[in-house]
Rosetta silent file (secondary structure, phi, psi, omega in degrees, C-alpha in Angstrom):
SEQUENCE: MDQILTYLVISASSSAATRVEDWESNWGKDKFPDMARASVALSFLAFFAFASSSLISGYTLCTLKSM
SCORE:     score description
SCORE:     0.000 S_00000001
   1 L     0.000  -40.368 -178.869   12.918    7.096    2.451 S_00000001
   2 H   -68.047  -28.438  177.771    9.858    6.985    0.237 S_00000001
   3 H   -70.505  -35.467  177.558   10.981    3.691   -1.269 S_00000001
   4 H   -66.744  -45.207  178.170   11.218    2.114    2.179 S_00000001
   5 H   -63.168  -38.178  177.549    7.737    3.335    3.090 S_00000001
   6 H   -60.929  -45.294  178.670    6.407    2.072   -0.236 S_00000001
   7 H   -62.645  -43.521 -179.459    7.791   -1.394    0.437 S_00000001
   8 H   -64.652  -40.038 -179.828    6.382   -1.445    3.971 S_00000001
   9 H   -66.413  -43.995 -177.187    2.920   -0.326    2.825 S_00000001
  10 H   -70.414  -35.745  178.917    2.649   -2.920    0.039 S_00000001
  11 H   -70.816  -38.391  177.221    3.870   -5.766    2.246 S_00000001
  12 H   -67.337  -38.133 -179.905    1.461   -4.818    5.036 S_00000001
  13 H   -66.123  -42.814 -179.949   -1.416   -4.475    2.563 S_00000001
  14 H   -67.752  -36.666  177.092   -0.838   -7.870    1.010 S_00000001
  15 H   -66.584  -43.023  179.467   -0.592   -9.478    4.436 S_00000001
  16 H   -65.314  -37.297  178.709   -3.773   -7.777    5.612 S_00000001
  17 H   -61.949  -39.670  177.853   -5.647   -8.858    2.479 S_00000001
  18 H   -66.753  -41.647 -179.160   -4.790  -12.475    3.209 S_00000001
  19 H   -67.005  -32.114  178.272   -5.845  -12.199    6.847 S_00000001
  20 H   -64.321  -42.410  178.357   -9.236  -10.720    5.900 S_00000001
  21 H   -64.746  -39.890  177.414  -10.009  -13.768    3.785 S_00000001
  22 H   -63.658  -42.931  179.831   -8.933  -16.056    6.634 S_00000001
  23 H   -58.919  -46.832 -176.980  -11.109  -14.142    9.105 S_00000001
  24 H   -67.745  -36.339 -179.948  -14.173  -14.443    6.895 S_00000001
  25 H   -72.746  -29.565 -179.579  -13.669  -18.150    6.231 S_00000001
  26 H   -84.741  -43.593 -172.690  -13.216  -18.907    9.951 S_00000001
  27 H  -115.635    3.776  177.429  -15.801  -16.660   11.616 S_00000001
  28 L    85.499  179.240 -175.962  -18.213  -15.745    8.838 S_00000001
  29 L   -90.193  128.401  172.857  -19.208  -12.439    7.387 S_00000001
  30 L  -145.036 -160.418 -175.893  -19.730   -9.478    9.693 S_00000001
  31 H   -74.955  -29.576 -176.162  -18.831   -5.786    9.753 S_00000001
  32 H   -60.587  -49.015 -179.822  -15.111   -6.288   10.451 S_00000001
  33 H   -60.502  -33.264  178.328  -14.106   -7.855    7.080 S_00000001
  34 H   -66.623  -42.393  178.304  -15.850   -5.022    5.227 S_00000001
  35 H   -68.043  -36.903  179.146  -13.948   -2.398    7.207 S_00000001
  36 H   -68.058  -37.828  176.585  -10.704   -4.333    6.780 S_00000001
  37 H   -63.705  -39.918  176.753  -11.227   -4.542    3.015 S_00000001
  38 H   -63.166  -39.957  178.081  -11.726   -0.764    2.905 S_00000001
  39 H   -64.490  -41.069  178.158   -8.508   -0.349    4.882 S_00000001
  40 H   -64.769  -41.094  179.006   -6.633   -2.630    2.479 S_00000001
  41 H   -62.683  -42.525  177.793   -7.979   -0.681   -0.499 S_00000001
  42 H   -67.509  -31.380  176.523   -6.801    2.606    1.018 S_00000001
  43 H   -66.957  -40.623  176.618   -3.406    1.040    1.727 S_00000001
  44 H   -66.491  -34.974  174.929   -3.032    0.081   -1.922 S_00000001
  45 H   -63.630  -41.647  175.920   -4.027    3.632   -2.862 S_00000001
  46 H   -63.470  -36.698  176.842   -1.296    4.919   -0.529 S_00000001
  47 H   -60.224  -44.652 -179.864    1.134    2.523   -2.218 S_00000001
  48 H   -66.248  -34.706  176.299    0.389    4.036   -5.609 S_00000001
  49 H   -65.393  -45.100  178.225    0.863    7.547   -4.178 S_00000001
  50 H   -65.668  -39.557 -179.748    4.254    6.578   -2.695 S_00000001
  51 H   -64.397  -42.996  178.333    5.289    4.784   -5.903 S_00000001
  52 H   -66.875  -35.403  176.519    4.474    7.813   -8.048 S_00000001
  53 H   -62.836  -40.245  177.815    6.346   10.033   -5.606 S_00000001
  54 H   -64.062  -42.722  179.623    9.386    7.764   -5.952 S_00000001
  55 H   -65.615  -41.937 -179.803    9.193    7.874   -9.739 S_00000001
  56 H   -66.308  -43.868  179.906    8.820   11.645   -9.819 S_00000001
  57 H   -67.824  -35.248  175.752   11.699   12.242   -7.411 S_00000001
  58 H   -65.811  -41.209  177.624   13.895    9.793   -9.339 S_00000001
  59 H   -64.971  -43.023  179.526   13.105   11.524  -12.613 S_00000001
  60 H   -63.415  -41.040  179.188   13.793   14.932  -11.079 S_00000001
  61 H   -65.152  -40.596 -176.856   17.099   13.747   -9.668 S_00000001
  62 H   -75.460  -26.426 -178.423   18.220   12.235  -12.979 S_00000001
  63 H   -98.654    4.022  179.667   17.262   15.238  -15.094 S_00000001
  64 L   -70.338  127.127  179.099   18.737   17.834  -12.713 S_00000001
  65 L   -96.302  129.858  178.975   21.428   19.857  -14.447 S_00000001
  66 L   -78.307  151.231 -176.848   24.362   20.883  -12.323 S_00000001
  67 L   -88.923    0.000    0.000   25.442   24.504  -12.477 S_00000001
């Protein structure tokens, strides 16, 4: 489940980053692109949190010793 969420977050973040640049080139600089950039940055931070969670759970699963 965490891998699916990780993929969705990174694809949405990359799409949003592209749209922010388009917005600024079409309508100029205002408050919206700054807020959108902050949102994209937090999305990438969430991606790294999900990615580390995936790595940790994968490591735990692979090193689990059966009884």
